[in-house]
ChimeraX commands (.cxc) that place a marker at each C-alpha (Angstrom):
marker #1 position 0.00,0.00,0.00 radius 0.5
marker #1 position 2.88,2.38,0.72 radius 0.5
marker #1 position 4.25,1.90,-2.79 radius 0.5
marker #1 position 0.90,2.85,-4.32 radius 0.5
marker #1 position 0.60,5.87,-2.05 radius 0.5
marker #1 position 4.07,7.07,-3.05 radius 0.5
marker #1 position 3.38,6.50,-6.74 radius 0.5
marker #1 position -0.03,8.15,-6.71 radius 0.5
marker #1 position 1.19,11.27,-4.94 radius 0.5
marker #1 position 3.45,11.81,-7.95 radius 0.5
marker #1 position 0.70,10.90,-10.42 radius 0.5
marker #1 position -1.66,13.42,-8.80 radius 0.5
marker #1 position 0.79,16.23,-9.58 radius 0.5
marker #1 position 0.96,15.14,-13.23 radius 0.5
marker #1 position -2.81,14.89,-13.47 radius 0.5
marker #1 position -3.38,18.39,-12.13 radius 0.5
marker #1 position -0.74,19.89,-14.41 radius 0.5
marker #1 position -2.46,18.25,-17.40 radius 0.5
marker #1 position -5.80,19.68,-16.24 radius 0.5
marker #1 position -4.39,23.21,-15.88 radius 0.5
marker #1 position -2.77,23.04,-19.31 radius 0.5
marker #1 position -6.02,21.83,-20.92 radius 0.5
marker #1 position -7.95,24.68,-19.28 radius 0.5
marker #1 position -5.37,27.25,-20.32 radius 0.5
marker #1 position -5.27,25.94,-23.86 radius 0.5
marker #1 position -9.05,26.24,-24.19 radius 0.5
marker #1 position -9.09,29.73,-22.67 radius 0.5
marker #1 position -6.18,30.88,-24.83 radius 0.5
marker #1 position -7.87,29.55,-27.97 radius 0.5
marker #1 position -11.00,31.52,-27.05 radius 0.5
marker #1 position -8.82,34.63,-26.96 radius 0.5
marker #1 position -7.13,33.98,-30.28 radius 0.5
marker #1 position -3.70,32.80,-29.13 radius 0.5
marker #1 position -2.22,29.35,-28.71 radius 0.5
marker #1 position -1.22,27.96,-25.33 radius 0.5
marker #1 position 2.45,27.70,-26.27 radius 0.5
marker #1 position 2.61,31.30,-27.55 radius 0.5
marker #1 position 0.91,32.54,-24.37 radius 0.5
marker #1 position 3.30,30.69,-22.05 radius 0.5
marker #1 position 6.28,31.80,-24.13 radius 0.5
marker #1 position 5.19,35.45,-23.92 radius 0.5
marker #1 position 4.66,35.22,-20.16 radius 0.5
marker #1 position 8.09,33.64,-19.63 radius 0.5
marker #1 position 9.74,36.20,-21.91 radius 0.5
marker #1 position 8.30,39.01,-19.78 radius 0.5
marker #1 position 9.17,37.20,-16.53 radius 0.5
marker #1 position 5.58,37.03,-15.30 radius 0.5
marker #1 position 5.46,35.00,-12.09 radius 0.5
marker #1 position 2.01,33.46,-12.63 radius 0.5
marker #1 position 2.09,29.70,-12.76 radius 0.5
marker #1 position -0.29,27.44,-14.66 radius 0.5
marker #1 position -2.48,26.80,-11.62 radius 0.5
marker #1 position -3.11,30.48,-10.98 radius 0.5
marker #1 position -3.64,31.26,-14.67 radius 0.5
marker #1 position -6.13,28.41,-14.89 radius 0.5
marker #1 position -8.09,29.72,-11.92 radius 0.5
marker #1 position -8.12,33.23,-13.40 radius 0.5
marker #1 position -9.34,31.86,-16.73 radius 0.5
marker #1 position -12.24,30.09,-15.03 radius 0.5
marker #1 position -13.22,32.64,-12.38 radius 0.5
marker #1 position -12.54,35.85,-14.30 radius 0.5
marker #1 position -12.57,35.47,-18.08 radius 0.5
marker #1 position -12.37,39.24,-18.58 radius 0.5
marker #1 position -9.28,39.40,-16.39 radius 0.5
marker #1 position -7.69,36.54,-18.31 radius 0.5
marker #1 position -8.47,38.33,-21.57 radius 0.5
marker #1 position -6.70,41.45,-20.30 radius 0.5
marker #1 position -3.64,39.35,-19.40 radius 0.5
marker #1 position -3.63,37.81,-22.87 radius 0.5
marker #1 position -4.06,41.20,-24.56 radius 0.5
marker #1 position -1.26,42.72,-22.49 radius 0.5
marker #1 position 1.28,40.09,-23.56 radius 0.5
marker #1 position -0.02,39.30,-27.06 radius 0.5
marker #1 position 2.43,41.72,-28.69 radius 0.5
marker #1 position 5.44,39.99,-27.14 radius 0.5
marker #1 position 4.26,36.50,-28.15 radius 0.5
marker #1 position 6.41,34.81,-30.79 radius 0.5
marker #1 position 5.07,34.91,-34.33 radius 0.5
marker #1 position 3.44,31.81,-35.75 radius 0.5
marker link #1:1,2 radius 0.2
marker link #1:2,3 radius 0.2
marker link #1:3,4 radius 0.2
marker link #1:4,5 radius 0.2
marker link #1:5,6 radius 0.2
marker link #1:6,7 radius 0.2
marker link #1:7,8 radius 0.2
marker link #1:8,9 radius 0.2
marker link #1:9,10 radius 0.2
marker link #1:10,11 radius 0.2
marker link #1:11,12 radius 0.2
marker link #1:12,13 radius 0.2
marker link #1:13,14 radius 0.2
marker link #1:14,15 radius 0.2
marker link #1:15,16 radius 0.2
marker link #1:16,17 radius 0.2
marker link #1:17,18 radius 0.2
marker link #1:18,19 radius 0.2
marker link #1:19,20 radius 0.2
marker link #1:20,21 radius 0.2
marker link #1:21,22 radius 0.2
marker link #1:22,23 radius 0.2
marker link #1:23,24 radius 0.2
marker link #1:24,25 radius 0.2
marker link #1:25,26 radius 0.2
marker link #1:26,27 radius 0.2
marker link #1:27,28 radius 0.2
marker link #1:28,29 radius 0.2
marker link #1:29,30 radius 0.2
marker link #1:30,31 radius 0.2
marker link #1:31,32 radius 0.2
marker link #1:32,33 radius 0.2
marker link #1:33,34 radius 0.2
marker link #1:34,35 radius 0.2
marker link #1:35,36 radius 0.2
marker link #1:36,37 radius 0.2
marker link #1:37,38 radius 0.2
marker link #1:38,39 radius 0.2
marker link #1:39,40 radius 0.2
marker link #1:40,41 radius 0.2
marker link #1:41,42 radius 0.2
marker link #1:42,43 radius 0.2
marker link #1:43,44 radius 0.2
marker link #1:44,45 radius 0.2
marker link #1:45,46 radius 0.2
marker link #1:46,47 radius 0.2
marker link #1:47,48 radius 0.2
marker link #1:48,49 radius 0.2
marker link #1:49,50 radius 0.2
marker link #1:50,51 radius 0.2
marker link #1:51,52 radius 0.2
marker link #1:52,53 radius 0.2
marker link #1:53,54 radius 0.2
marker link #1:54,55 radius 0.2
marker link #1:55,56 radius 0.2
marker link #1:56,57 radius 0.2
marker link #1:57,58 radius 0.2
marker link #1:58,59 radius 0.2
marker link #1:59,60 radius 0.2
marker link #1:60,61 radius 0.2
marker link #1:61,62 radius 0.2
marker link #1:62,63 radius 0.2
marker link #1:63,64 radius 0.2
marker link #1:64,65 radius 0.2
marker link #1:65,66 radius 0.2
marker link #1:66,67 radius 0.2
marker link #1:67,68 radius 0.2
marker link #1:68,69 radius 0.2
marker link #1:69,70 radius 0.2
marker link #1:70,71 radius 0.2
marker link #1:71,72 radius 0.2
marker link #1:72,73 radius 0.2
marker link #1:73,74 radius 0.2
marker link #1:74,75 radius 0.2
marker link #1:75,76 radius 0.2
marker link #1:76,77 radius 0.2
marker link #1:77,78 radius 0.2
marker link #1:78,79 radius 0.2
view
């Protein structure tokens, strides 16, 4: 049982990261930018928001997420 508990604590982290990325990808697509371009622009500008926080913003405050996307859209890499 301890082996399964150890393994599943790691799996839970992977599962949540996948969930956050799926949510961000859908929200980014709704705002006309791809997930990878959004993350690249945020990292380029050294924004300290992680995927969990961005996902919560996208769900709870779509207008706020749109303003974040619009603010960093110009620094996103070209397609």
